[in-house]
Structures are given as C-alpha cells and as structure tokens.
N, CA, C and O of each residue as an XYZ file, in Angstrom:
300
protein
N     -33.467    -23.549     -0.940
C     -32.486    -22.981     -1.743
C     -31.265    -22.844     -0.919
O     -31.367    -22.456      0.245
N     -29.958    -23.175     -1.514
C     -28.799    -23.128     -0.764
C     -28.239    -21.611     -0.704
O     -28.486    -20.802     -1.599
N     -27.528    -21.329      0.339
C     -27.025    -20.021      0.442
C     -25.847    -19.937     -0.737
O     -25.190    -20.891     -1.152
N     -25.758    -18.652     -1.136
C     -24.569    -18.389     -2.084
C     -23.693    -17.589     -1.263
O     -24.010    -16.933     -0.271
N     -22.412    -17.734     -1.854
C     -21.147    -17.038     -1.455
C     -20.458    -16.242     -2.476
O     -20.336    -16.687     -3.617
N     -20.038    -15.186     -2.167
C     -19.495    -14.281     -3.273
C     -18.167    -13.616     -2.609
O     -18.051    -13.446     -1.396
N     -17.225    -13.279     -3.531
C     -16.080    -12.709     -3.063
C     -16.206    -11.289     -2.671
O     -16.862    -10.600     -3.452
N     -15.695    -10.677     -1.576
C     -15.905     -9.307     -1.393
C     -14.534     -8.615     -1.167
O     -13.632     -9.154     -0.526
N     -14.450     -7.572     -1.648
C     -13.167     -6.697     -1.533
C     -13.382     -5.597     -0.539
O     -14.279     -4.787     -0.773
N     -12.652     -5.478      0.552
C     -12.865     -4.510      1.640
C     -11.727     -3.465      1.568
O     -10.576     -3.901      1.515
N     -11.927     -2.180      1.561
C     -11.060     -1.184      1.648
C     -11.489     -0.142      2.874
O     -12.643     -0.081      3.298
N     -10.415      0.651      3.371
C     -10.693      1.467      4.345
C     -10.418      3.012      3.731
O      -9.262      3.243      3.375
N     -11.210      3.858      3.619
C     -10.842      5.126      2.962
C     -10.160      6.081      3.999
O     -10.003      5.736      5.171
N      -9.760      7.302      3.513
C      -9.009      8.298      4.384
C      -9.978      8.800      5.504
O      -9.536      9.339      6.519
N     -11.276      8.612      5.294
C     -12.119      9.147      6.464
C     -12.456      7.986      7.272
O     -13.381      8.126      8.071
N     -11.860      6.856      7.199
C     -12.230      5.672      8.033
C     -13.630      5.014      7.788
O     -14.197      4.352      8.657
N     -14.133      5.238      6.574
C     -15.159      4.536      6.094
C     -14.835      3.172      5.295
O     -13.926      3.157      4.465
N     -15.546      2.126      5.550
C     -15.361      0.828      4.969
C     -16.036      0.865      3.516
O     -17.238      1.075      3.355
N     -15.157      0.644      2.514
C     -15.766      0.448      1.156
C     -15.678     -0.966      0.881
O     -14.639     -1.598      1.072
N     -16.914     -1.562      0.366
C     -16.942     -3.004      0.133
C     -17.383     -3.287     -1.334
O     -18.263     -2.547     -1.774
N     -16.974     -4.093     -2.009
C     -17.248     -4.277     -3.451
C     -17.359     -5.799     -3.725
O     -16.552     -6.499     -3.114
N     -18.191     -6.383     -4.508
C     -18.405     -7.704     -4.875
C     -18.144     -7.779     -6.425
O     -18.989     -7.459     -7.261
N     -16.838     -8.252     -6.726
C     -16.606     -8.249     -8.220
C     -17.331     -9.162     -9.221
O     -17.088     -9.174    -10.428
N     -18.329     -9.996     -8.541
C     -19.008    -10.979     -9.328
C     -20.097    -10.030    -10.124
O     -20.449    -10.398    -11.244
N     -20.583     -8.938     -9.622
C     -21.393     -8.056    -10.248
C     -20.940     -6.570    -10.525
O     -20.375     -5.859     -9.693
N     -21.282     -6.187    -11.872
C     -20.750     -4.904    -12.171
C     -21.509     -3.888    -11.333
O     -22.731     -3.963    -11.214
N     -20.693     -2.816    -10.679
C     -21.209     -1.784    -10.009
C     -21.699     -2.118     -8.710
O     -22.466     -1.341     -8.142
N     -21.319     -3.253     -8.144
C     -21.799     -3.915     -6.830
C     -20.845     -3.105     -5.700
O     -19.844     -3.727     -5.343
N     -21.010     -2.106     -5.254
C     -20.372     -1.552     -4.066
C     -21.156     -0.891     -2.956
O     -22.288     -0.487     -3.222
N     -20.767     -0.772     -1.987
C     -21.385     -0.184     -0.803
C     -20.417      0.365      0.324
O     -19.214      0.172      0.149
N     -20.816      1.009      1.430
C     -19.952      1.441      2.418
C     -20.485      1.589      3.545
O     -21.713      1.521      3.500
N     -19.939      1.810      4.801
C     -20.423      1.965      6.170
C     -19.383      2.491      7.109
O     -18.186      2.495      6.821
N     -19.867      2.932      8.233
C     -19.084      3.372      9.167
C     -18.330      2.184      9.962
O     -17.265      2.381     10.546
N     -18.950      0.996      9.931
C     -18.247     -0.070     10.464
C     -18.250     -1.218      9.329
O     -18.988     -1.103      8.350
N     -17.432     -2.283      9.491
C     -17.441     -3.189      8.672
C     -18.677     -4.107      8.451
O     -19.070     -4.612      7.399
N     -19.179     -4.193      9.681
C     -20.587     -4.805      9.746
C     -21.589     -4.077      8.953
O     -22.298     -4.716      8.175
N     -21.712     -2.844      9.068
C     -22.585     -1.964      8.446
C     -22.287     -2.188      6.942
O     -23.140     -2.665      6.192
N     -21.162     -1.860      6.563
C     -20.744     -1.980      5.161
C     -21.395     -3.373      4.449
O     -22.117     -3.390      3.451
N     -20.940     -4.529      5.236
C     -21.247     -5.730      4.721
C     -22.675     -6.085      4.720
O     -23.031     -7.009      3.988
N     -23.669     -5.374      5.560
C     -25.006     -5.476      5.616
C     -25.504     -4.700      4.557
O     -26.540     -5.162      4.079
N     -25.042     -3.545      3.979
C     -25.364     -2.664      2.966
C     -25.033     -3.467      1.567
O     -25.829     -3.374      0.633
N     -23.972     -4.168      1.460
C     -23.483     -4.757      0.463
C     -24.400     -5.928      0.271
O     -24.752     -6.195     -0.878
N     -24.825     -6.657      1.280
C     -25.757     -7.849      1.016
C     -27.151     -7.333      0.450
O     -27.857     -8.058     -0.252
N     -27.472     -6.147      0.768
C     -28.680     -5.510      0.243
C     -28.580     -5.440     -1.269
O     -29.449     -5.877     -2.023
N     -27.399     -4.829     -1.672
C     -26.977     -4.662     -3.042
C     -26.854     -5.968     -3.838
O     -27.289     -6.069     -4.985
N     -26.279     -6.905     -3.217
C     -26.162     -8.155     -4.051
C     -27.526     -8.835     -4.100
O     -27.783     -9.513     -5.095
N     -28.357     -8.729     -3.197
C     -29.789     -9.204     -3.324
C     -30.304     -8.581     -4.440
O     -30.705     -9.279     -5.372
N     -30.362     -7.280     -4.498
C     -30.873     -6.558     -5.669
C     -30.294     -6.980     -6.960
O     -31.059     -7.211     -7.896
N     -28.995     -7.106     -7.103
C     -28.312     -7.669     -8.336
C     -28.771     -9.105     -8.725
O     -28.894     -9.429     -9.906
N     -29.011     -9.925     -7.728
C     -29.792    -11.277     -7.962
C     -31.041    -11.305     -8.469
O     -31.394    -12.057     -9.377
N     -31.894    -10.323     -7.785
C     -33.220    -10.089     -8.351
C     -33.199     -9.597     -9.774
O     -33.944    -10.079    -10.626
N     -32.444     -8.750     -9.993
C     -32.302     -8.263    -11.466
C     -31.866     -9.274    -12.413
O     -32.431     -9.479    -13.488
N     -30.805     -9.926    -11.971
C     -30.152    -11.012    -12.650
C     -29.898    -10.797    -14.107
O     -29.625    -11.737    -14.853
N     -30.000     -9.368    -14.573
C     -29.701     -9.160    -16.062
C     -28.305     -9.351    -16.434
O     -27.423     -9.340    -15.575
N     -28.073     -9.515    -17.610
C     -26.669     -9.667    -18.036
C     -25.807     -8.479    -17.759
O     -24.600     -8.658    -17.594
N     -26.295     -7.346    -17.698
C     -25.646     -6.227    -17.470
C     -24.981     -6.150    -16.164
O     -24.024     -5.387    -16.033
N     -25.457     -6.971    -15.045
C     -25.026     -6.782    -13.803
C     -23.943     -7.804    -13.522
O     -23.074     -7.565    -12.683
N     -23.981     -9.153    -14.335
C     -23.080    -10.210    -14.261
C     -21.778     -9.743    -14.840
O     -21.770     -9.274    -15.979
N     -20.607     -9.844    -14.092
C     -19.299     -9.581    -14.740
C     -18.865    -10.566    -15.590
O     -19.207    -11.711    -15.297
N     -18.158    -10.393    -16.622
C     -17.663    -11.437    -17.486
C     -16.282    -11.799    -16.867
O     -15.765    -12.815    -17.331
N     -15.690    -11.222    -16.025
C     -14.422    -11.497    -15.303
C     -14.723    -12.418    -14.249
O     -15.802    -12.449    -13.658
N     -13.701    -13.200    -14.017
C     -13.752    -14.262    -12.942
C     -12.873    -13.836    -11.820
O     -11.728    -13.494    -12.119
N     -13.255    -13.804    -10.520
C     -12.532    -13.240     -9.424
C     -11.484    -14.340     -9.078
O     -11.787    -15.501     -8.803
N     -10.193    -13.835     -9.124
C      -9.094    -14.749     -8.805
C      -8.566    -14.620     -7.436
O      -8.238    -15.633     -6.818
N      -8.452    -13.349     -6.876
C      -7.955    -13.410     -5.531
C      -7.288    -11.954     -5.526
O      -7.459    -11.135     -6.429
N      -6.564    -11.760     -4.476
C      -5.900    -10.509     -4.181
C      -4.368    -10.653     -3.781
O      -4.031    -11.348     -2.823
N      -3.436     -9.939     -4.590
C      -2.047    -10.166     -4.273
C      -1.411     -8.719     -3.828
O      -1.964     -7.630     -3.981
N      -0.299     -8.923     -3.322
C       0.460     -7.804     -2.824
C       1.759     -7.554     -3.781
O       2.453     -8.480     -4.200
N       1.951     -6.420     -4.020
C       3.297     -6.116     -4.824
C       4.053     -5.080     -4.146
O       3.519     -4.112     -3.604
N       5.471     -5.321     -4.187
C       6.278     -4.363     -3.474
C       6.824     -3.453     -4.650
O       7.255     -3.937     -5.697
N       6.765     -2.001     -4.370
C       7.293     -1.154     -5.216
C       8.295     -0.299     -4.448
O       7.966      0.219     -3.382
N       9.506     -0.143     -4.968
C      10.649      0.749     -4.343
C      10.334      1.962     -4.725
O       9.845      2.172     -5.835
N      10.602      3.015     -3.753
C      10.382      4.413     -4.142
C      11.815      4.839     -5.022
O      12.909      4.275     -4.984
N      11.414      5.978     -5.781
C      12.574      6.568     -6.511
C      13.453      7.093     -5.715
O      13.019      7.696     -4.734
N      14.853      7.009     -5.916
C      15.772      7.571     -4.993
C      15.954      9.174     -5.279
O      16.714      9.844     -4.579
C-alpha cells in the first residue's frame, strides 16, 4: 500500500502549544508541546479517521491552501 499525504494546518497558541488540524477529515485536530509531538498525535487521529472511513469524517470541502491578508487598523 502506498503512503498517503494529507494537508496539515499548524498553529501556535498563546501558551506555546502547537495546534494541528487536517482539513481532509472533519474534527481532525490534535496538539502537543512540540511540533513533532503534535504531528505524531495528529498521525494517530488521521489513522483512526482512515479506519473509521465513515462519510461523517471525510470533509466535502477541498483544501486549497493558506493565504495572507493585510488589514489596516482603524485610525
């Protein structure tokens, strides 16, 4: 079986915890003190989603990418 690749969104919260999400699956999120820990935890969650493979887990949206937008503060 071939390895599968999924997009992952990485955030850093105010406490320094890494929050990771896989938009391919609904509710597929995890966290960790390090990025490596968060990614390892997310890998476990993705594996569970793949095992379940129920229609409720797979998002009907298609991940496109991440963009940056500039917003000027009100004067």
